N, C-alpha and C positions, 0 to 999 in steps of 0.2 A: 238222139237216142240215148237212154239211160243204161249205163253198164253197172256191173256189180260193185264198183268202187265208188260211184257217185249216187247223191241223194236226188230226190225229186227237183232240188234247187240248183243242182249241178256242183254241190260242194262234196268233198270227200268225206267219208265217214270218220276218218281218222286224221289228225294233225300232227306236225312235227312239234318237238318240244319248244322250238323258237315261236312257232304260231301260237301255241298254247300260251306261252309267256306274254306274247303280244296281246292276245285276247284278255288275259287277266291283268295286264298293266304292271307286269313285273319283270324284273331282269331275268335273263338266261340262266345266270348262275342260281338264282333264288328258285327258278323253277326246276332246276335238276335237284336241288337239295330238298324241295317239297316232294319230289318224285322219290327220292331216297327215303324220306320220312313216311312215305305211304300217303301223302296229303292229296296228291294229285294223281287220279286214276290212269294207268297206263298198261301198255303190253310192250313185250319185247319179242322183236323179231330178228333173231341173230344179235347183232351188236346195236341194232336200232331200235330206239324207244319211240312209240307213236302213243298219241292221246286220243282216245276214242271221243267223237265230238259230243255224243249224246250222254256219255258218262260225266264229261266235263259241265254240260250244261245242267244235269241233274245235281251236280256238286253245288253248282251256284244257286239254283233254285232252293235247295236245301239250306244253304247258308243264308239265303235271304229270308226264308221262313223262321230259322231258328233266330236271327236277329230280331224278328218281329215279335216273337214269343217273349224274348228277353226284355223287351221295351214294356211289354204289357204288365 
């Protein structure tokens, strides 16, 4: 059964900074620096930082499309 924290594929809607860094293929420090610069969308819950999965996916799609247009 699906709960409010999981999607239809059973994955959480948010990921930790470590998980986001692994998904992007960058180091943890680089991920925190990108978050501080506003390059990686995130939310803060108390002292915790979480990266919304859909926001990260949209960021990647937008980056790929921008690269395609730059090559044209």
